[in-house]
N, C-alpha and C positions, 0 to 999 in steps of 0.2 A: 484784364489782370496781368497779361504778359507785358503789355506796354508799361504798366505800372511797375513791373519788376525791372524795367530798364531796357527791354528789347526794342529795337527800332521797328516802326510800323511797316516798312517795306518787307520786313521778314515775318512779322506776326500775321500779316494779312494773308500770306501764302503758305507759310510753314508753321503755323501755330501748333499743329498736332505734334510735329517733330521735336519742338523745343519745350513742350509743356512740362512743367515741374523742374525745369533746369534753371538755375540762376545764371544770368549772363556774366562772363568775366570781361574785364576791360583789357584792351590791347596793351596798355602801359603796365599791366602787372606781369608782363613777360619781356625778356631782353633777347632780341635775335642775335645769334652768334655766327652761324654759317648757313649758306644755301647748300642743301644736300640733294635736291632733286628738282626736276623741271618737267611738267607735263603740259598738255595742250591747254588745259583750263586752270592749272594750278601750279604753285611753286611751293616747295617744302623747305622749311628752315629748321635747323637745330636751334633751340632756344632754352633760356633758363626761366623757370617759374620763380619770380622774385619772392613769392610768399613762403616757399619752402626750399629754395635753392636746387630744386630737382631739374634735371635736364629732360626736355620734352621735344617732340617733333610737332611743328605747327604747319598745317597745310593751308595755304592762303588760296581762297577760291575767288576767281575773277568773275564778276557779273557785268555784262554789257548793259549799261543803263538800267540796272536793277530789273532786268527782264524777268517777269514772273515765271516764265517757262523754265529758265535756268535755275531760279530759286526753288521751284517745285522739284526739279531734278535733284538738287542738293538736299532738299528736305527728305527725299526718298533714301538717299545715302545715310542721313542721320538716323532715320527710323530703323533702317536695317542694322546699323551699328549698335543701336540701343537694344535691338532684339537679340543680339548675340552676346554670349558670355562664356568664353572658353579659353583655356591657357594657350591654345594655338591659333587664336584669332586676335588681331590687334584690338586694343581697348581704346575707345573714345573717352577722353578724360574731361574735356570741356569744349564749349563752343564760345568763340569770342566774336562779337559783332562790333566793328568799328563804326561809331555813329557818324564820324566825319567823312571817311573815304568810301563807305559802303562796302568795305571788304569784309569777308567772313573768314574766320580761321577755325579750323578743326584742330583740336589739340590731342595728340596721341602720346602714349608711352614712347620713349626713344629706343630705337633699335640700331645697333652699330653697323650691321651689314645687310646686303640682300644677296639672294642666291646667284643672280646673274654676275654680280661683282666677284663672288667667291669662285664660281666656275671659270670665270675669265682670268682669274689671277694666276700668274705664272708660279707663285709660291704655294698654291693650294693644290693638293692631290688628295681626294677623298678615298678612304679605304671602303671596302664593301660594307662593313658594319656601321661606318659613319653615314654612308648613303642610306642605309636602312633606317638609321635613327632619324634622318631628315625627312624621308618619305613617310615614315610612320606618323610623324608630327603633322605633316601636310594632310595626310588622309584623315587623321583624327579631327583636325580643324574643319575639313570639308564635310566630314560625317555630321559634325555639329550644325554647320550651315544648312545642309540638306534636311536635317531633322527639324530645323526651325522653318522650313519652307522657303529657303533662299538659295538661288543659283548665283554663283560668283560672276561667271561670264567673262573673266579676264585672268585666269590662272596662268602665270608665267613667272620666270625667275625673278624679275625685278619687283614683283608684287609679293614675294615670299621673303620676309625679313627675318634675320637671325641676330640674336644678341650675343654678348660675350659669354653668357652662361650656356650657349648652345641651343637655346630655345628658338624654334621656328614659329613665326606667326603669319597668318594670311592677312594681307593688307589691301588697301585700295578697293573699296566697294562701290566706286563711282559708276560701274556698269552693272552692278548686281541688281537682281529683281526678285520679286516673290513668284513662286510657282505653286500651282495646286496639284495635288496628287491625282485627283479625278480629272481625266483629260477633258470631259465635256464641260467642266466648269472653267477651263483655262481660257483666258483672253489670248488672242494671238500675240506672240512675242516677236521682236525684231530679230532677223538673222544677222544683222550687221554688228555683231559683237565678237569679242575675243581677238587678240592680236593674231595676225595671219598665220604665223608658223605653228601656233597652238590651236588653230581653229578646226573643229570637228567637221567631217565631210557633210553631215546633214545641214550644217549652217551654210557651208559653201554652196550647197544645192538649193538653198532658199527656204528651208523648213521654218515654220513659225509655231510649231507645237512640240518643241523639244523639252527635255528635262535634265536631271542631274548628270546624265551620261555625257553631256558636252564638257562638263568640268573634268570628268574622268579621262576623256580623251587627252585633255591638256596635261593631266598628271602622267599619262603614258608617255607623252612627248618629253616631259621633264625627267622622268625616270631613265628613259633611254639616253637622253642628253647627258645625265650625270655619269653614266658608264662610258659613253662614247667620247665625252670631253668636248663635244660641240653640238649645236642645234642639229636635229636630224632631218628636218624638212624646211630649209630656209627659202621658201618661195618668194618671188618678187611681186607676183600678181595673183589674183584669185584663181585664174585659169591654170597658171603654172602650179599653184599650191595643190589644186585638185589632181593634176597629173602626177605630182610627186607622191601624193597619198595613194593613188591607184597603183603606181609603179611599185611602191613598197608594200602596201597592204592588200593588193589585188583588186580587180574590178568587182563591183557589187554583183550579187547573184540576181537572177531574174526574179526570185521571190522577194528580194529586198526592194527592187524597183516597183513590184506590184503592190507591196503593202505600204510603201511610203507615198503619201498623196502629195507629191512635190510639184512645183511649177513646171512650165513647159521647157525650161532650161535643161531639164533632165534628158530630154530626147537627144540633145546635141552631145551629151556625154555618153549616152547609151550606145550610140552608133560608132563610137571610137574603138580602137583596138582593145582586145581583152588582155588584161595583165594577170599573171599568176602572183600569188602572195609570196613575198620574199623576206618577211620579217626574220624568220629563223636563220636564213642564209646570211642576211646582212649583219645580224648581231650575234653570230655564232660564238664570238669570243666572250659574250656576257656569261655570268654564272647561270646555270640552268634554271634556278628558281626565279631569277630576275627576268630571264627571257620569257618564262611562261606567264609572268604577270604583265610584261610588256605586250605579249601576244593578246592577252585578254583585253587590256585597256585600249589597244589600238585595233579593236574589231570595227569593221566598217558599219556593222549593224549595231546601233546603240543598245539594243536589248541584250547583246552578248557581252557588254563591257562589265556587267555586274554593278556593284555599288561600292561606295567608300568602305562600308562595313565588310563586304565580302572580300575586298582587296586586303583589308587589315588581317583577315583570317588566312590569307594565302601562305603557301610554304616559304615564300620570300622572307616573311617575318618570323617563321618558326624554326627554320633550318639554320645550322651553324654556317658562318659566324652570325650570332644574334645581333640585333641592333644595339649599338653602344648606348650608354647613358648620355643625355645632352651635355652633361658637364665634361664628358670625355672627348668632345669635339675640340680640335685644336683652337688655340687663341690666335686670331689673325688681326693684322692692322686693318682699320676701317676700309671698306671697299664698296661703297654704294655704287649703283649703276653709273652715276655721274663720274666717279673715279675711273670706272672701266672705260667710259667714253673718252676721258682725257688720255688714258693709256693708249687707246686705239689711235687717237689723233696723233699722238707723239710717235707711234710706230710707223705712221704713214709719211712723216716728214722726211 
């Protein structure tokens, strides 16, 4: 029935469940305008939907020889996006399969900015209430993902999109996966996820039975980055990243090592020098309620990070200045991560 609807067989044979009930759109019903992003496996374009003149974002996914494994991976992303429905999570509007080239496009609502671009922009300086507004939206979107049993596994500024109305939406679910709340039901997960600077210590130590706390660690990094004006732990290798984490957040306690059933790599880290926690010292210029939320989110022990729901109840969001309304965020010229990279390249010339 899917093939009869017009979906190509290379897609229906592997990803039937993901596209069930969706009509295929043809590539020529969209007009590409600009390239706005480039990833390892995908390119993102700003495009016009010729049926209604609406501006959308089209993510073109490349498959090597229609490799079923990559198609299956893509199908998981589509299933996850279809399970989510929240104002702070990007909405999948259509799937376009090109019969000729074998390209697949995911069509999303168009968002003018991303947080990396805004934080890197010399013109942008966020006030405390504006940072609160953005963080509240991020945590609400994440709370929804976790309540639907989904880990994002790549929370970072360039995956947090912001439109001209000041609404923040979590995007790029390419690394996301389902998790089960009962640990004994959980299939082992890969620890090779999350961009290095935002990767939780348990992932760097090789854990395969982690949960929503890995996304909350990333939120802690972004919250601190928003106040500090730059990434807080820009490591170049996994080992360097681990050392940066321990130097800032302190070495894990003996009880942490005992309760985490981690691979042998742990012994090499255990034997190294013991660091004291320095989060409060390092970020003493942060507002006190922001500092206490950063302290919680950057706990080495995932159980102490709390949840997206508990973070939303923290004093950071209830003390003055209160989060501003999204419509009170300033209007900025478009600044996707691609623009930030162009600016950086120009400054190096």
